[in-house]
SEZAGU-229239 format. One record per residue: residue number from 0; residue in one letter; x, y, z of N, C-alpha, C in turn. Coordinates in steps of 0.2 Angstrom, whole numbers, plus 5000, padded with zeros to 4 digits. Example, Ala and Ser with C-alpha at 12.3 -4.5 7.8 and 13.67 -1.06 7.14 Angstrom:
# residues 2
<pt i="0" aa="A" n_px="5066" n_py="4972" n_pz="5039" ca_px="5062" ca_py="4978" ca_pz="5039" c_px="5066" c_py="4984" c_pz="5039"/>
<pt i="1" aa="S" n_px="5064" n_py="4989" n_pz="5035" ca_px="5068" ca_py="4995" ca_pz="5036" c_px="5064" c_py="5000" c_pz="5039"/>
***
This chain:
# residues 125
<pt i="0" aa="M" n_px="5846" n_py="5024" n_pz="6473" ca_px="5844" ca_py="5033" ca_pz="6470" c_px="5850" c_py="5039" c_pz="6469"/>
<pt i="1" aa="K" n_px="5853" n_py="5040" n_pz="6475" ca_px="5860" ca_py="5043" ca_pz="6476" c_px="5864" c_py="5044" c_pz="6469"/>
<pt i="2" aa="K" n_px="5867" n_py="5036" n_pz="6468" ca_px="5871" ca_py="5036" ca_pz="6461" c_px="5868" c_py="5039" c_pz="6454"/>
<pt i="3" aa="P" n_px="5862" n_py="5034" n_pz="6455" ca_px="5858" ca_py="5039" ca_pz="6448" c_px="5860" c_py="5046" c_pz="6446"/>
<pt i="4" aa="F" n_px="5855" n_py="5051" n_pz="6454" ca_px="5858" ca_py="5057" ca_pz="6452" c_px="5865" c_py="5059" c_pz="6454"/>
<pt i="5" aa="N" n_px="5869" n_py="5055" n_pz="6455" ca_px="5875" ca_py="5061" ca_pz="6454" c_px="5876" c_py="5058" c_pz="6445"/>
<pt i="6" aa="F" n_px="5876" n_py="5054" n_pz="6443" ca_px="5880" ca_py="5053" ca_pz="6436" c_px="5877" c_py="5055" c_pz="6433"/>
<pt i="7" aa="L" n_px="5867" n_py="5059" n_pz="6434" ca_px="5865" ca_py="5063" ca_pz="6428" c_px="5867" c_py="5067" c_pz="6430"/>
<pt i="8" aa="V" n_px="5869" n_py="5073" n_pz="6438" ca_px="5873" ca_py="5076" ca_pz="6439" c_px="5879" c_py="5080" c_pz="6435"/>
<pt i="9" aa="Y" n_px="5883" n_py="5072" n_pz="6434" ca_px="5890" ca_py="5075" ca_pz="6431" c_px="5888" c_py="5074" c_pz="6422"/>
<pt i="10" aa="W" n_px="5883" n_py="5071" n_pz="6421" ca_px="5882" ca_py="5069" ca_pz="6413" c_px="5879" c_py="5079" c_pz="6414"/>
<pt i="11" aa="L" n_px="5874" n_py="5081" n_pz="6414" ca_px="5874" ca_py="5087" ca_pz="6413" c_px="5879" c_py="5091" c_pz="6416"/>
<pt i="12" aa="L" n_px="5884" n_py="5092" n_pz="6418" ca_px="5891" ca_py="5095" ca_pz="6419" c_px="5895" c_py="5097" c_pz="6415"/>
<pt i="13" aa="S" n_px="5895" n_py="5089" n_pz="6412" ca_px="5901" ca_py="5087" ca_pz="6410" c_px="5898" c_py="5089" c_pz="6397"/>
<pt i="14" aa="S" n_px="5890" n_py="5089" n_pz="6396" ca_px="5887" ca_py="5093" ca_pz="6393" c_px="5890" c_py="5099" c_pz="6391"/>
<pt i="15" aa="L" n_px="5887" n_py="5102" n_pz="6396" ca_px="5887" ca_py="5110" ca_pz="6398" c_px="5895" c_py="5115" c_pz="6399"/>
<pt i="16" aa="I" n_px="5901" n_py="5107" n_pz="6400" ca_px="5907" ca_py="5109" ca_pz="6399" c_px="5907" c_py="5111" c_pz="6391"/>
<pt i="17" aa="L" n_px="5908" n_py="5103" n_pz="6390" ca_px="5907" ca_py="5103" ca_pz="6382" c_px="5905" c_py="5110" c_pz="6378"/>
<pt i="18" aa="Y" n_px="5900" n_py="5111" n_pz="6380" ca_px="5897" ca_py="5117" ca_pz="6376" c_px="5898" c_py="5123" c_pz="6376"/>
<pt i="19" aa="F" n_px="5900" n_py="5125" n_pz="6382" ca_px="5904" ca_py="5132" ca_pz="6384" c_px="5910" c_py="5129" c_pz="6381"/>
<pt i="20" aa="A" n_px="5916" n_py="5126" n_pz="6381" ca_px="5921" ca_py="5125" ca_pz="6377" c_px="5922" c_py="5126" c_pz="6370"/>
<pt i="21" aa="N" n_px="5914" n_py="5124" n_pz="6366" ca_px="5912" ca_py="5125" ca_pz="6360" c_px="5911" c_py="5131" c_pz="6358"/>
<pt i="22" aa="L" n_px="5908" n_py="5136" n_pz="6364" ca_px="5906" ca_py="5141" ca_pz="6364" c_px="5910" c_py="5146" c_pz="6361"/>
<pt i="23" aa="Y" n_px="5914" n_py="5145" n_pz="6368" ca_px="5921" ca_py="5152" ca_pz="6369" c_px="5927" c_py="5150" c_pz="6366"/>
<pt i="24" aa="Y" n_px="5926" n_py="5144" n_pz="6363" ca_px="5933" ca_py="5141" ca_pz="6359" c_px="5931" c_py="5137" c_pz="6351"/>
<pt i="25" aa="P" n_px="5928" n_py="5139" n_pz="6346" ca_px="5925" ca_py="5136" ca_pz="6343" c_px="5930" c_py="5134" c_pz="6339"/>
<pt i="26" aa="T" n_px="5936" n_py="5136" n_pz="6336" ca_px="5940" ca_py="5135" ca_pz="6333" c_px="5943" c_py="5131" c_pz="6335"/>
<pt i="27" aa="K" n_px="5943" n_py="5127" n_pz="6341" ca_px="5947" ca_py="5123" ca_pz="6348" c_px="5946" c_py="5116" c_pz="6347"/>
<pt i="28" aa="F" n_px="5938" n_py="5119" n_pz="6349" ca_px="5934" ca_py="5113" ca_pz="6351" c_px="5927" c_py="5112" c_pz="6347"/>
<pt i="29" aa="V" n_px="5925" n_py="5106" n_pz="6342" ca_px="5919" ca_py="5108" ca_pz="6338" c_px="5917" c_py="5100" c_pz="6339"/>
<pt i="30" aa="L" n_px="5910" n_py="5104" n_pz="6341" ca_px="5903" ca_py="5101" ca_pz="6343" c_px="5898" c_py="5099" c_pz="6336"/>
<pt i="31" aa="G" n_px="5896" n_py="5092" n_pz="6336" ca_px="5890" ca_py="5089" ca_pz="6329" c_px="5896" c_py="5090" c_pz="6325"/>
<pt i="32" aa="N" n_px="5890" n_py="5086" n_pz="6319" ca_px="5895" ca_py="5085" ca_pz="6312" c_px="5888" c_py="5085" c_pz="6306"/>
<pt i="33" aa="H" n_px="5889" n_py="5080" n_pz="6302" ca_px="5883" ca_py="5081" ca_pz="6298" c_px="5878" c_py="5074" c_pz="6299"/>
<pt i="34" aa="M" n_px="5879" n_py="5070" n_pz="6304" ca_px="5875" ca_py="5066" ca_pz="6306" c_px="5870" c_py="5069" c_pz="6314"/>
<pt i="35" aa="L" n_px="5873" n_py="5074" n_pz="6316" ca_px="5873" ca_py="5075" ca_pz="6325" c_px="5874" c_py="5083" c_pz="6327"/>
<pt i="36" aa="S" n_px="5869" n_py="5086" n_pz="6330" ca_px="5866" ca_py="5094" ca_pz="6329" c_px="5874" c_py="5093" c_pz="6335"/>
<pt i="37" aa="L" n_px="5876" n_py="5101" n_pz="6337" ca_px="5879" ca_py="5102" ca_pz="6340" c_px="5878" c_py="5101" c_pz="6348"/>
<pt i="38" aa="S" n_px="5872" n_py="5103" n_pz="6350" ca_px="5866" ca_py="5100" ca_pz="6356" c_px="5869" c_py="5093" c_pz="6356"/>
<pt i="39" aa="W" n_px="5863" n_py="5089" n_pz="6354" ca_px="5865" ca_py="5081" ca_pz="6351" c_px="5873" c_py="5078" c_pz="6354"/>
<pt i="40" aa="S" n_px="5876" n_py="5081" n_pz="6351" ca_px="5881" ca_py="5079" ca_pz="6350" c_px="5886" c_py="5078" c_pz="6359"/>
<pt i="41" aa="A" n_px="5883" n_py="5086" n_pz="6362" ca_px="5885" ca_py="5086" ca_pz="6369" c_px="5881" c_py="5083" c_pz="6373"/>
<pt i="42" aa="V" n_px="5875" n_py="5082" n_pz="6370" ca_px="5874" ca_py="5077" ca_pz="6378" c_px="5876" c_py="5069" c_pz="6374"/>
<pt i="43" aa="I" n_px="5878" n_py="5067" n_pz="6372" ca_px="5879" ca_py="5060" ca_pz="6369" c_px="5888" c_py="5059" c_pz="6373"/>
<pt i="44" aa="V" n_px="5892" n_py="5067" n_pz="6370" ca_px="5901" ca_py="5064" ca_pz="6371" c_px="5899" c_py="5064" c_pz="6380"/>
<pt i="45" aa="G" n_px="5895" n_py="5070" n_pz="6384" ca_px="5895" ca_py="5072" ca_pz="6389" c_px="5893" c_py="5065" c_pz="6393"/>
<pt i="46" aa="G" n_px="5887" n_py="5061" n_pz="6392" ca_px="5884" ca_py="5056" ca_pz="6395" c_px="5891" c_py="5047" c_pz="6392"/>
<pt i="47" aa="L" n_px="5893" n_py="5049" n_pz="6387" ca_px="5899" ca_py="5043" ca_pz="6387" c_px="5907" c_py="5046" c_pz="6392"/>
<pt i="48" aa="W" n_px="5907" n_py="5051" n_pz="6390" ca_px="5913" ca_py="5054" ca_pz="6395" c_px="5910" c_py="5054" c_pz="6402"/>
<pt i="49" aa="T" n_px="5906" n_py="5055" n_pz="6406" ca_px="5906" ca_py="5053" ca_pz="6413" c_px="5905" c_py="5046" c_pz="6413"/>
<pt i="50" aa="A" n_px="5904" n_py="5044" n_pz="6408" ca_px="5903" ca_py="5035" ca_pz="6411" c_px="5909" c_py="5030" c_pz="6410"/>
<pt i="51" aa="I" n_px="5912" n_py="5035" n_pz="6406" ca_px="5922" ca_py="5034" ca_pz="6407" c_px="5925" c_py="5035" c_pz="6413"/>
<pt i="52" aa="V" n_px="5922" n_py="5041" n_pz="6412" ca_px="5927" ca_py="5042" ca_pz="6420" c_px="5922" c_py="5040" c_pz="6429"/>
<pt i="53" aa="S" n_px="5917" n_py="5039" n_pz="6427" ca_px="5913" ca_py="5036" ca_pz="6435" c_px="5919" c_py="5028" c_pz="6435"/>
<pt i="54" aa="N" n_px="5920" n_py="5026" n_pz="6430" ca_px="5923" ca_py="5021" ca_pz="6433" c_px="5930" c_py="5020" c_pz="6433"/>
<pt i="55" aa="T" n_px="5932" n_py="5027" n_pz="6435" ca_px="5939" ca_py="5029" ca_pz="6437" c_px="5942" c_py="5025" c_pz="6446"/>
<pt i="56" aa="E" n_px="5939" n_py="5026" n_pz="6446" ca_px="5941" ca_py="5025" ca_pz="6456" c_px="5943" c_py="5018" c_pz="6457"/>
<pt i="57" aa="S" n_px="5935" n_py="5016" n_pz="6452" ca_px="5936" ca_py="5006" ca_pz="6451" c_px="5941" c_py="5004" c_pz="6451"/>
<pt i="58" aa="L" n_px="5941" n_py="5006" n_pz="6443" ca_px="5947" ca_py="5002" ca_pz="6440" c_px="5954" c_py="5004" c_pz="6444"/>
<pt i="59" aa="L" n_px="5956" n_py="5010" n_pz="6449" ca_px="5961" ca_py="5011" ca_pz="6452" c_px="5960" c_py="5006" c_pz="6458"/>
<pt i="60" aa="K" n_px="5955" n_py="5003" n_pz="6461" ca_px="5956" ca_py="5001" ca_pz="6467" c_px="5956" c_py="4993" c_pz="6463"/>
<pt i="61" aa="F" n_px="5955" n_py="4992" n_pz="6456" ca_px="5955" ca_py="4985" ca_pz="6455" c_px="5964" c_py="4984" c_pz="6452"/>
<pt i="62" aa="V" n_px="5969" n_py="4989" n_pz="6451" ca_px="5974" ca_py="4989" ca_pz="6450" c_px="5978" c_py="4989" c_pz="6456"/>
<pt i="63" aa="G" n_px="5978" n_py="4990" n_pz="6461" ca_px="5978" ca_py="4989" ca_pz="6466" c_px="5983" c_py="4997" c_pz="6471"/>
<pt i="64" aa="V" n_px="5976" n_py="5004" n_pz="6468" ca_px="5981" ca_py="5010" ca_pz="6468" c_px="5976" c_py="5013" c_pz="6476"/>
<pt i="65" aa="T" n_px="5979" n_py="5017" n_pz="6479" ca_px="5977" ca_py="5018" ca_pz="6484" c_px="5971" c_py="5023" c_pz="6484"/>
<pt i="66" aa="T" n_px="5968" n_py="5025" n_pz="6487" ca_px="5961" ca_py="5030" ca_pz="6482" c_px="5959" c_py="5036" c_pz="6490"/>
<pt i="67" aa="S" n_px="5964" n_py="5035" n_pz="6494" ca_px="5963" ca_py="5039" ca_pz="6500" c_px="5967" c_py="5045" c_pz="6501"/>
<pt i="68" aa="N" n_px="5972" n_py="5046" n_pz="6495" ca_px="5972" ca_py="5053" ca_pz="6493" c_px="5971" c_py="5057" c_pz="6489"/>
<pt i="69" aa="N" n_px="5971" n_py="5064" n_pz="6493" ca_px="5965" ca_py="5068" ca_pz="6489" c_px="5970" c_py="5071" c_pz="6483"/>
<pt i="70" aa="P" n_px="5975" n_py="5075" n_pz="6483" ca_px="5979" ca_py="5076" ca_pz="6479" c_px="5980" c_py="5071" c_pz="6474"/>
<pt i="71" aa="M" n_px="5984" n_py="5065" n_pz="6475" ca_px="5983" ca_py="5059" ca_pz="6471" c_px="5975" c_py="5058" c_pz="6467"/>
<pt i="72" aa="M" n_px="5975" n_py="5058" n_pz="6468" ca_px="5965" ca_py="5058" ca_pz="6465" c_px="5965" c_py="5064" c_pz="6459"/>
<pt i="73" aa="F" n_px="5965" n_py="5069" n_pz="6464" ca_px="5965" ca_py="5075" ca_pz="6458" c_px="5970" c_py="5071" c_pz="6451"/>
<pt i="74" aa="V" n_px="5974" n_py="5073" n_pz="6452" ca_px="5979" ca_py="5068" ca_pz="6447" c_px="5977" c_py="5063" c_pz="6443"/>
<pt i="75" aa="Y" n_px="5974" n_py="5057" n_pz="6447" ca_px="5971" ca_py="5050" ca_pz="6444" c_px="5965" c_py="5054" c_pz="6440"/>
<pt i="76" aa="F" n_px="5963" n_py="5056" n_pz="6441" ca_px="5956" ca_py="5057" ca_pz="6440" c_px="5956" c_py="5065" c_pz="6432"/>
<pt i="77" aa="W" n_px="5961" n_py="5071" n_pz="6435" ca_px="5964" ca_py="5071" ca_pz="6428" c_px="5965" c_py="5068" c_pz="6421"/>
<pt i="78" aa="G" n_px="5969" n_py="5063" n_pz="6425" ca_px="5972" ca_py="5060" ca_pz="6419" c_px="5967" c_py="5055" c_pz="6416"/>
<pt i="79" aa="A" n_px="5962" n_py="5053" n_pz="6420" ca_px="5956" ca_py="5047" ca_pz="6417" c_px="5952" c_py="5052" c_pz="6412"/>
<pt i="80" aa="N" n_px="5951" n_py="5061" n_pz="6414" ca_px="5948" ca_py="5064" ca_pz="6407" c_px="5952" c_py="5066" c_pz="6401"/>
<pt i="81" aa="I" n_px="5958" n_py="5069" n_pz="6403" ca_px="5962" ca_py="5069" ca_pz="6397" c_px="5962" c_py="5061" c_pz="6392"/>
<pt i="82" aa="A" n_px="5963" n_py="5054" n_pz="6394" ca_px="5962" ca_py="5048" ca_pz="6391" c_px="5957" c_py="5049" c_pz="6389"/>
<pt i="83" aa="S" n_px="5950" n_py="5053" n_pz="6392" ca_px="5944" ca_py="5050" ca_pz="6391" c_px="5941" c_py="5054" c_pz="6382"/>
<pt i="84" aa="L" n_px="5943" n_py="5060" n_pz="6385" ca_px="5942" ca_py="5065" ca_pz="6379" c_px="5946" c_py="5064" c_pz="6374"/>
<pt i="85" aa="W" n_px="5951" n_py="5063" n_pz="6376" ca_px="5956" ca_py="5059" ca_pz="6369" c_px="5955" c_py="5055" c_pz="6365"/>
<pt i="86" aa="L" n_px="5953" n_py="5051" n_pz="6369" ca_px="5949" ca_py="5044" ca_pz="6364" c_px="5943" c_py="5045" c_pz="6362"/>
<pt i="87" aa="I" n_px="5938" n_py="5049" n_pz="6364" ca_px="5932" ca_py="5051" ca_pz="6361" c_px="5933" c_py="5055" c_pz="6356"/>
<pt i="88" aa="A" n_px="5936" n_py="5059" n_pz="6358" ca_px="5938" ca_py="5062" ca_pz="6350" c_px="5941" c_py="5058" c_pz="6344"/>
<pt i="89" aa="R" n_px="5946" n_py="5054" n_pz="6346" ca_px="5947" ca_py="5050" ca_pz="6340" c_px="5940" c_py="5048" c_pz="6336"/>
<pt i="90" aa="F" n_px="5934" n_py="5047" n_pz="6340" ca_px="5929" ca_py="5046" ca_pz="6337" c_px="5923" c_py="5050" c_pz="6333"/>
<pt i="91" aa="S" n_px="5928" n_py="5057" n_pz="6330" ca_px="5925" ca_py="5062" ca_pz="6329" c_px="5919" c_py="5063" c_pz="6324"/>
<pt i="92" aa="L" n_px="5920" n_py="5059" n_pz="6319" ca_px="5915" ca_py="5056" ca_pz="6313" c_px="5909" c_py="5053" c_pz="6315"/>
<pt i="93" aa="I" n_px="5911" n_py="5048" n_pz="6321" ca_px="5903" ca_py="5045" ca_pz="6324" c_px="5900" c_py="5050" c_pz="6329"/>
<pt i="94" aa="L" n_px="5905" n_py="5051" n_pz="6334" ca_px="5901" ca_py="5056" ca_pz="6339" c_px="5902" c_py="5061" c_pz="6340"/>
<pt i="95" aa="G" n_px="5905" n_py="5069" n_pz="6334" ca_px="5903" ca_py="5072" ca_pz="6334" c_px="5907" c_py="5077" c_pz="6340"/>
<pt i="96" aa="F" n_px="5912" n_py="5075" n_pz="6340" ca_px="5915" ca_py="5079" ca_pz="6344" c_px="5922" c_py="5080" c_pz="6344"/>
<pt i="97" aa="G" n_px="5927" n_py="5085" n_pz="6343" ca_px="5933" ca_py="5086" ca_pz="6338" c_px="5938" c_py="5089" c_pz="6343"/>
<pt i="98" aa="V" n_px="5944" n_py="5089" n_pz="6344" ca_px="5948" ca_py="5094" ca_pz="6346" c_px="5953" c_py="5095" c_pz="6341"/>
<pt i="99" aa="V" n_px="5959" n_py="5102" n_pz="6341" ca_px="5964" ca_py="5106" ca_pz="6338" c_px="5969" c_py="5101" c_pz="6341"/>
<pt i="100" aa="S" n_px="5970" n_py="5100" n_pz="6347" ca_px="5977" ca_py="5096" ca_pz="6348" c_px="5976" c_py="5095" c_pz="6355"/>
<pt i="101" aa="F" n_px="5981" n_py="5089" n_pz="6357" ca_px="5981" ca_py="5086" ca_pz="6365" c_px="5982" c_py="5091" c_pz="6368"/>
<pt i="102" aa="T" n_px="5984" n_py="5097" n_pz="6369" ca_px="5985" ca_py="5101" ca_pz="6373" c_px="5978" c_py="5106" c_pz="6375"/>
<pt i="103" aa="W" n_px="5977" n_py="5107" n_pz="6371" ca_px="5970" ca_py="5108" ca_pz="6373" c_px="5965" c_py="5103" c_pz="6375"/>
<pt i="104" aa="V" n_px="5967" n_py="5097" n_pz="6376" ca_px="5960" ca_py="5093" ca_pz="6378" c_px="5963" c_py="5093" c_pz="6386"/>
<pt i="105" aa="A" n_px="5969" n_py="5095" n_pz="6388" ca_px="5974" ca_py="5094" ca_pz="6393" c_px="5969" c_py="5100" c_pz="6396"/>
<pt i="106" aa="A" n_px="5970" n_py="5104" n_pz="6394" ca_px="5969" ca_py="5111" ca_pz="6396" c_px="5961" c_py="5111" c_pz="6397"/>
<pt i="107" aa="L" n_px="5956" n_py="5108" n_pz="6394" ca_px="5949" ca_py="5105" ca_pz="6394" c_px="5947" c_py="5102" c_pz="6402"/>
<pt i="108" aa="A" n_px="5951" n_py="5095" n_pz="6402" ca_px="5950" ca_py="5091" ca_pz="6406" c_px="5953" c_py="5094" c_pz="6412"/>
<pt i="109" aa="L" n_px="5958" n_py="5099" n_pz="6413" ca_px="5960" ca_py="5103" ca_pz="6421" c_px="5955" c_py="5107" c_pz="6421"/>
<pt i="110" aa="A" n_px="5953" n_py="5112" n_pz="6417" ca_px="5945" ca_py="5114" ca_pz="6418" c_px="5940" c_py="5111" c_pz="6422"/>
<pt i="111" aa="A" n_px="5939" n_py="5105" n_pz="6418" ca_px="5930" ca_py="5099" ca_pz="6420" c_px="5935" c_py="5098" c_pz="6427"/>
<pt i="112" aa="N" n_px="5943" n_py="5094" n_pz="6427" ca_px="5942" ca_py="5090" ca_pz="6433" c_px="5942" c_py="5095" c_pz="6441"/>
<pt i="113" aa="I" n_px="5945" n_py="5103" n_pz="6440" ca_px="5942" ca_py="5107" ca_pz="6445" c_px="5935" c_py="5108" c_pz="6446"/>
<pt i="114" aa="I" n_px="5932" n_py="5109" n_pz="6440" ca_px="5925" ca_py="5109" ca_pz="6440" c_px="5920" c_py="5102" c_pz="6444"/>
<pt i="115" aa="Q" n_px="5925" n_py="5098" n_pz="6444" ca_px="5919" ca_py="5092" ca_pz="6441" c_px="5919" c_py="5091" c_pz="6450"/>
<pt i="116" aa="Y" n_px="5929" n_py="5092" n_pz="6455" ca_px="5931" ca_py="5093" ca_pz="6461" c_px="5924" c_py="5098" c_pz="6467"/>
<pt i="117" aa="L" n_px="5923" n_py="5102" n_pz="6462" ca_px="5918" ca_py="5109" ca_pz="6467" c_px="5912" c_py="5105" c_pz="6468"/>
<pt i="118" aa="V" n_px="5908" n_py="5102" n_pz="6460" ca_px="5902" ca_py="5098" ca_pz="6460" c_px="5902" c_py="5094" c_pz="6466"/>
<pt i="119" aa="G" n_px="5908" n_py="5092" n_pz="6465" ca_px="5908" ca_py="5084" ca_pz="6469" c_px="5908" c_py="5084" c_pz="6476"/>
<pt i="120" aa="K" n_px="5911" n_py="5088" n_pz="6478" ca_px="5910" ca_py="5091" ca_pz="6486" c_px="5902" c_py="5097" c_pz="6488"/>
<pt i="121" aa="F" n_px="5901" n_py="5100" n_pz="6481" ca_px="5895" ca_py="5101" ca_pz="6483" c_px="5887" c_py="5093" c_pz="6485"/>
<pt i="122" aa="I" n_px="5890" n_py="5089" n_pz="6480" ca_px="5884" ca_py="5087" ca_pz="6478" c_px="5883" c_py="5079" c_pz="6485"/>
<pt i="123" aa="T" n_px="5890" n_py="5078" n_pz="6487" ca_px="5891" ca_py="5075" ca_pz="6492" c_px="5888" c_py="5075" c_pz="6500"/>
<pt i="124" aa="K" n_px="5887" n_py="5082" n_pz="6500" ca_px="5886" ca_py="5084" ca_pz="6506" c_px="5878" c_py="5083" c_pz="6511"/>
***
């Protein structure tokens, strides 16, 4: 029961991060298109983003990377957040999430990574 709960918490968190990114930086992050409203786009993209990032640790173990080093795990998850957000943004016509540049993706991914880390410390206790 703990895994589905954690996934839902991170899904909600990702959706809120996307929503607030669009709210505070509407010229840099766009949510919604002609098929999806802003809120539905945040929910769908947040879920997809969470699904991709939640498999990062399994992928690292499969590749043979040790996952016990906390500073390096932060870097790996930051890379996973960047890659997943950039990939999702490439399908903006379908998913309704657009970004101005890669720099803004990296900044959003860094902010999200810090928030995810702090929430992860809170929900795993």
